[in-house]
C-alpha positions as CSV (number, residue, x, y, z in Angstrom):
1,M,-6.4,-13.4,-18.0
2,R,-5.0,-15.8,-15.4
3,L,-1.6,-17.3,-15.0
4,S,-1.7,-20.8,-16.3
5,R,1.4,-22.2,-14.6
6,P,4.1,-21.1,-12.1
7,L,6.8,-19.1,-13.8
8,P,10.2,-20.8,-13.8
9,P,13.4,-18.9,-12.9
10,N,14.5,-16.5,-15.7
11,S,10.9,-15.5,-16.4
12,V,10.2,-11.8,-16.5
13,I,7.9,-9.9,-14.1
14,G,6.6,-6.6,-15.5
15,I,6.2,-3.8,-13.0
16,L,4.3,-0.6,-13.5
17,G,6.0,2.1,-11.6
18,G,9.6,2.8,-10.9
19,G,9.7,4.1,-7.3
20,Q,11.3,2.6,-4.2
21,L,8.6,-0.2,-4.0
22,G,9.4,-1.3,-7.6
23,R,13.1,-1.2,-6.7
24,M,12.6,-3.5,-3.7
25,L,10.3,-5.8,-5.6
26,T,13.0,-6.1,-8.3
27,L,15.7,-6.9,-5.7
28,A,13.4,-9.6,-4.2
29,A,12.7,-11.1,-7.6
30,A,16.4,-11.4,-8.3
31,R,16.9,-13.5,-5.2
32,L,14.5,-16.0,-6.8
33,G,16.2,-16.0,-10.2
34,L,13.4,-13.9,-11.7
35,R,14.0,-10.8,-13.8
36,C,12.0,-7.6,-13.7
37,H,11.1,-5.2,-16.5
38,I,10.1,-1.7,-15.2
39,Y,7.6,0.6,-17.0
40,A,7.6,4.2,-15.7
41,P,7.5,7.7,-17.2
42,E,10.1,9.2,-14.9
43,P,13.7,9.0,-16.3
44,D,15.3,9.0,-12.8
45,S,13.1,6.2,-11.5
46,P,15.0,4.3,-8.6
47,A,13.9,0.9,-9.9
48,F,15.6,1.5,-13.2
49,Q,19.0,1.3,-11.4
50,V,18.5,-2.4,-10.4
51,S,16.2,-3.8,-13.1
52,A,17.2,-6.0,-16.0
53,H,15.2,-3.9,-18.4
54,H,13.0,-0.8,-18.4
55,I,10.8,1.3,-20.6
56,C,10.5,5.0,-19.9
57,A,7.2,6.1,-21.5
58,A,3.9,7.6,-20.5
59,Y,1.1,5.4,-19.1
60,D,-1.1,6.3,-22.1
61,D,1.4,5.3,-24.7
62,S,-0.4,2.3,-26.2
63,A,2.5,1.2,-28.5
64,A,5.0,1.3,-25.6
65,L,2.5,-0.7,-23.4
66,E,2.2,-3.3,-26.0
67,A,5.9,-3.6,-26.4
68,F,6.2,-3.9,-22.6
69,A,3.6,-6.7,-22.5
70,S,5.3,-8.6,-25.2
71,A,8.5,-8.7,-23.2
72,V,7.1,-9.9,-19.9
73,D,5.3,-13.0,-18.5
74,V,3.0,-11.3,-15.9
75,V,2.3,-7.7,-15.0
76,T,2.0,-6.2,-11.5
77,Y,2.3,-2.6,-10.2
78,E,3.9,-0.8,-7.3
79,F,1.3,2.0,-7.0
80,E,-2.5,2.0,-7.2
81,N,-3.1,5.0,-9.4
82,V,-2.4,3.1,-12.6
83,P,-4.7,4.6,-15.2
84,A,-7.7,2.3,-15.9
85,E,-7.0,2.1,-19.6
86,T,-3.4,1.2,-19.0
87,A,-4.5,-1.8,-16.8
88,A,-7.2,-2.7,-19.4
89,I,-4.6,-2.8,-22.3
90,L,-2.1,-4.9,-20.3
91,G,-4.8,-7.2,-18.8
92,R,-5.9,-8.2,-22.3
93,L,-2.3,-9.1,-23.2
94,K,-0.9,-10.7,-20.1
95,P,-2.0,-11.9,-16.6
96,L,-2.4,-8.9,-14.4
97,A,-2.1,-9.1,-10.6
98,P,-3.7,-7.8,-8.6
99,G,-6.6,-7.7,-11.0
100,A,-8.6,-4.8,-12.4
101,E,-11.4,-5.0,-9.8
102,A,-8.9,-4.5,-6.9
103,L,-7.3,-1.6,-8.7
104,A,-10.7,0.1,-9.4
105,T,-11.9,-0.5,-5.9
106,S,-8.9,1.1,-4.3
107,Q,-8.6,4.1,-6.7
108,D,-12.0,5.6,-5.6
109,R,-12.5,6.2,-1.9
110,L,-16.3,6.1,-2.2
111,V,-16.2,2.8,-4.2
112,E,-13.7,1.4,-1.6
113,K,-15.8,2.4,1.4
114,T,-18.9,1.0,-0.2
115,F,-17.2,-2.3,-1.0
116,L,-15.9,-2.6,2.6
117,T,-19.3,-2.1,4.1
118,R,-20.9,-4.5,1.6
119,I,-18.7,-7.3,2.8
120,G,-19.6,-6.5,6.4
121,L,-16.6,-4.6,7.6
122,E,-16.9,-1.4,9.7
123,T,-15.6,1.9,8.3
124,A,-15.9,5.5,9.4
125,P,-19.4,7.0,8.5
126,F,-19.2,8.5,5.0
127,A,-21.2,10.3,2.4
128,P,-20.5,11.3,-1.3
129,V,-19.8,14.9,-2.1
130,D,-20.2,16.1,-5.7
131,D,-20.7,19.9,-5.3
132,P,-21.0,22.6,-2.6
133,A,-24.6,21.8,-1.9
134,G,-23.7,18.1,-1.5
135,L,-21.0,19.1,1.0
136,A,-23.6,20.9,3.1
137,E,-25.9,17.9,3.0
138,A,-23.1,15.5,3.9
139,V,-22.0,17.7,6.9
140,A,-25.6,17.8,8.1
141,L,-25.6,14.0,7.9
142,I,-22.1,13.2,9.2
143,G,-21.6,16.1,11.6
144,R,-18.4,17.9,12.6
145,P,-15.5,17.4,12.8
146,A,-15.1,15.4,9.6
147,I,-12.6,15.0,6.9
148,L,-13.3,15.9,3.2
149,K,-11.2,13.8,0.8
150,T,-11.0,13.7,-2.9
151,R,-12.4,10.4,-4.2
152,R,-9.4,9.8,-6.4
153,F,-5.7,10.2,-5.9
154,G,-4.1,11.7,-2.8
155,Y,-1.8,10.0,-0.3
156,D,0.2,10.9,2.8
157,G,-2.4,13.5,3.7
158,K,-2.7,15.1,0.3
159,G,-6.1,15.8,-1.2
160,Q,-7.9,16.2,2.1
161,T,-9.0,18.9,4.5
162,T,-10.5,18.8,8.0
163,I,-13.9,20.4,8.5
164,R,-14.1,21.7,12.1
165,A,-16.8,23.7,13.9
166,D,-15.6,27.0,12.4
167,T,-14.6,25.8,8.9
168,A,-16.3,27.6,6.0
169,L,-17.7,24.9,3.7
170,D,-17.0,27.0,0.5
171,A,-13.3,27.2,1.5
172,A,-13.1,23.5,2.2
173,W,-14.7,22.7,-1.1
174,A,-12.2,25.0,-2.9
175,Q,-9.3,23.2,-1.2
176,T,-10.3,20.0,-3.0
177,G,-10.2,21.7,-6.3
178,G,-13.9,21.2,-6.8
179,R,-13.3,17.5,-7.5
180,P,-15.7,14.7,-6.6
181,A,-15.1,13.9,-2.9
182,I,-16.2,11.9,0.1
183,L,-16.9,13.2,3.6
184,E,-15.7,10.9,6.4
185,G,-16.7,11.2,10.0
186,F,-14.0,11.4,12.7
187,V,-13.1,8.1,14.4
188,A,-12.0,8.3,18.0
189,F,-9.1,5.8,18.0
190,E,-6.3,4.9,20.3
191,K,-3.8,3.8,17.7
192,E,-3.4,3.0,14.0
193,V,-2.5,-0.5,13.0
194,S,-2.3,-2.4,9.7
195,V,-2.1,-5.9,8.3
196,I,-0.1,-7.1,5.4
197,A,-1.5,-10.2,3.6
198,A,-0.6,-12.1,0.5
199,R,-2.9,-14.3,-1.7
200,G,-1.9,-16.6,-4.5
201,W,-3.6,-17.5,-7.8
202,D,-4.7,-20.7,-6.1
203,G,-6.3,-18.9,-3.2
204,A,-3.6,-19.7,-0.6
205,V,-3.2,-16.8,1.9
206,A,-0.3,-15.8,4.2
207,V,-0.8,-13.0,6.7
208,Y,2.0,-11.2,8.6
209,D,2.0,-10.0,12.2
210,V,0.2,-6.7,12.9
211,P,2.3,-3.5,13.3
212,E,1.4,-0.4,15.2
213,N,1.9,2.7,12.9
214,R,2.9,6.1,14.1
215,H,2.6,9.1,11.8
216,A,4.2,12.6,11.6
217,N,2.7,15.2,9.3
218,H,0.4,12.6,7.8
219,I,3.4,10.5,6.7
220,L,4.3,7.1,8.3
221,H,7.1,7.6,10.7
222,Q,7.4,4.2,12.4
223,S,5.9,0.7,12.3
224,I,6.4,-1.2,15.6
225,V,6.1,-5.0,15.6
226,P,4.4,-6.6,17.4
227,A,1.6,-4.0,18.0
228,A,0.6,-3.8,21.7
229,I,-2.9,-5.2,21.1
230,A,-4.9,-8.2,22.3
231,P,-4.2,-11.5,20.6
232,E,-7.9,-11.7,19.5
233,T,-7.6,-8.2,18.0
234,A,-4.6,-9.3,16.0
235,E,-6.5,-12.3,14.7
236,A,-9.5,-10.1,13.9
237,A,-7.1,-7.9,11.8
238,R,-5.8,-11.0,10.0
239,D,-9.4,-12.1,9.3
240,I,-10.3,-8.7,7.8
241,A,-7.4,-9.1,5.4
242,R,-8.6,-12.6,4.4
243,R,-12.1,-11.4,3.8
244,I,-11.0,-8.6,1.6
245,T,-8.7,-10.7,-0.5
246,A,-11.3,-13.4,-1.0
247,A,-14.0,-10.9,-2.0
248,L,-11.7,-9.3,-4.6
249,D,-10.2,-12.7,-5.8
250,Y,-7.0,-10.9,-5.0
251,V,-3.5,-12.0,-6.1
252,G,-0.4,-10.4,-4.5
253,I,0.3,-8.4,-1.4
254,I,-2.3,-6.1,0.1
255,G,-2.0,-3.5,2.9
256,V,-5.1,-2.8,5.0
257,E,-4.9,0.2,7.3
258,L,-7.0,0.1,10.5
259,F,-8.0,2.3,13.4
260,L,-8.1,0.7,16.8
261,S,-10.7,2.1,19.1
262,R,-12.0,1.0,22.5
263,E,-15.7,0.4,23.4
264,T,-16.6,-0.6,26.9
265,G,-13.1,-1.6,27.5
266,R,-12.8,-3.9,24.4
267,E,-10.7,-3.2,21.4
268,R,-12.5,-2.6,18.1
269,L,-11.1,-2.4,14.5
270,I,-12.4,0.1,11.9
271,V,-11.0,-0.2,8.3
272,N,-9.5,3.0,7.1
273,E,-8.4,2.1,3.6
274,I,-6.8,-0.6,1.5
275,A,-3.7,-0.5,-0.7
276,P,-3.4,-3.1,-3.5
277,R,0.4,-3.3,-3.4
278,V,3.3,-3.8,-1.1
279,H,3.0,-1.3,1.7
280,N,5.2,1.1,3.7
281,S,4.0,-0.5,7.0
282,G,5.3,-3.8,5.7
283,H,8.9,-2.8,5.2
284,W,9.8,-4.3,8.6
285,T,9.4,-7.8,7.0
286,M,12.6,-7.3,5.0
287,D,14.7,-8.0,8.1
288,A,12.4,-9.5,10.7
289,C,11.0,-12.3,8.6
290,L,12.6,-15.0,6.4
291,I,10.3,-14.0,3.6
292,S,9.7,-10.3,3.1
293,Q,6.5,-8.8,1.8
294,F,8.4,-8.0,-1.5
295,E,9.5,-11.6,-2.0
296,Q,6.0,-12.8,-1.0
297,H,4.4,-10.5,-3.6
298,I,6.7,-11.8,-6.3
299,R,6.0,-15.4,-5.3
300,A,2.2,-14.7,-5.4
301,V,2.1,-13.0,-8.9
302,A,4.6,-15.6,-10.3
303,G,2.4,-18.5,-9.1
304,W,5.0,-19.8,-6.7
305,P,4.0,-21.3,-3.3
306,L,3.7,-18.6,-0.7
307,G,6.5,-18.4,1.9
308,G,5.9,-18.5,5.7
309,P,5.1,-15.0,7.1
310,E,6.5,-15.8,10.5
311,R,8.6,-13.2,12.3
312,H,11.9,-14.1,14.0
313,S,12.6,-10.8,15.7
314,D,10.8,-7.8,17.1
315,V,11.4,-4.7,15.0
316,V,10.9,-1.0,14.7
317,M,10.8,0.3,11.1
318,T,11.6,4.0,10.8
319,N,11.2,5.9,7.6
320,L,14.1,8.2,6.5
321,L,12.5,11.4,5.2
322,G,14.3,14.2,3.5
323,D,17.7,14.9,5.1
324,D,17.3,11.9,7.6
325,A,19.2,9.8,5.1
326,A,22.2,12.1,5.3
327,G,23.0,10.4,8.6
328,W,23.7,7.0,6.9
329,Q,27.1,6.7,8.4
330,D,25.8,7.0,12.0
331,L,23.0,4.6,11.1
332,A,25.6,2.1,9.7
333,R,27.3,2.1,13.1
334,E,24.1,1.1,15.0
335,P,24.0,-2.6,16.1
336,R,21.1,-4.7,14.9
337,T,20.1,-2.1,12.4
338,A,19.5,-2.7,8.7
339,I,19.6,0.3,6.3
340,H,17.7,0.5,3.1
341,L,18.3,3.5,0.9
342,Y,16.3,4.1,-2.3
343,G,18.9,5.6,-4.6
344,K,17.1,8.9,-5.0
345,A,19.3,11.7,-6.2
346,E,17.3,14.6,-4.8
347,S,16.4,15.0,-1.1
348,R,13.2,17.0,-0.3
349,P,11.4,17.6,3.0
350,G,9.0,14.7,3.5
351,R,10.3,12.7,0.6
352,K,10.9,9.0,1.4
353,M,14.6,8.5,1.0
354,G,15.0,5.1,2.7
355,H,14.1,3.3,5.9
356,V,15.9,1.4,8.8
357,N,14.8,-1.7,10.6
358,R,16.0,-1.9,14.2
359,L,15.8,-5.5,15.4
360,T,15.6,-6.9,19.0
361,P,15.0,-10.5,20.1
362,R,11.5,-11.7,19.8
363,Q,9.6,-11.5,23.1
364,D,6.4,-13.4,22.5
């Protein structure tokens, strides 16, 4: 089902998922005079604190899903692991953006890699792994070192293990829980970058500047904008995002994670994965752009014209993990620093509690 007309102010955006991304989407929608209705199973969901309405129910509760659909004008989501049946129920009742194809593609790493190569984009070499024998065959094909990842679920380094020269394959397979997996070859890269793009129901596209992303313990630590890459590389990254969104007939914000390698002195981009939602590496847009990725996503799914993605400042976004957020008073004293805290009651090591954007005058 497609949206037939732009949604006027006071319309209701339904959001599956109540985490910090849903919270920031809700705040962005409020700026446009749009209301959000959150659906999430966790009673302490941060998005509940700022939304006009919410339903706390399981994703397989068909009666609750139907009640949710009846109360909203369009449905979107803040995380990609929405159960397929949940998306199917809601997609029959209300426009769903991004659509079911984008969701299914991103939920399965093998399907995702196959899709990317089919549209002519470069990825790490990969092979499916369904059992211990299949793992041995994949390692013989891909070589070592390589990374074994579960096909479904897993993020921030979860659901994966590195296979090195001395790694016992039986132990590696056991670490995945014996679930269907994919083996990916190692990519020799200089840095990780990403691109955040939006596409509307009408096919209009807006693409943000490319950040360089630095990780710690498999979790994004900082996004630095602009990335120190050649202008033609940045344009190639933007073109990759355009190709992916067109192929999926995508609506909303998408994050595309990329490895940057160097071959005979020239920069080369390899697609790591896609995320069909607002993305952690796009949080810098909240303060360095007039239109943030969150507002852009709301504009796209609501059928509004997309806003300009231009950046007015250089910026470093830093995630606040665990007890980092306890230093909020010191952060509040920093000049040209914007603090975003997610309202989570419990701090745990590695848990995303907020982020800060540190702005400097634009240099390019």
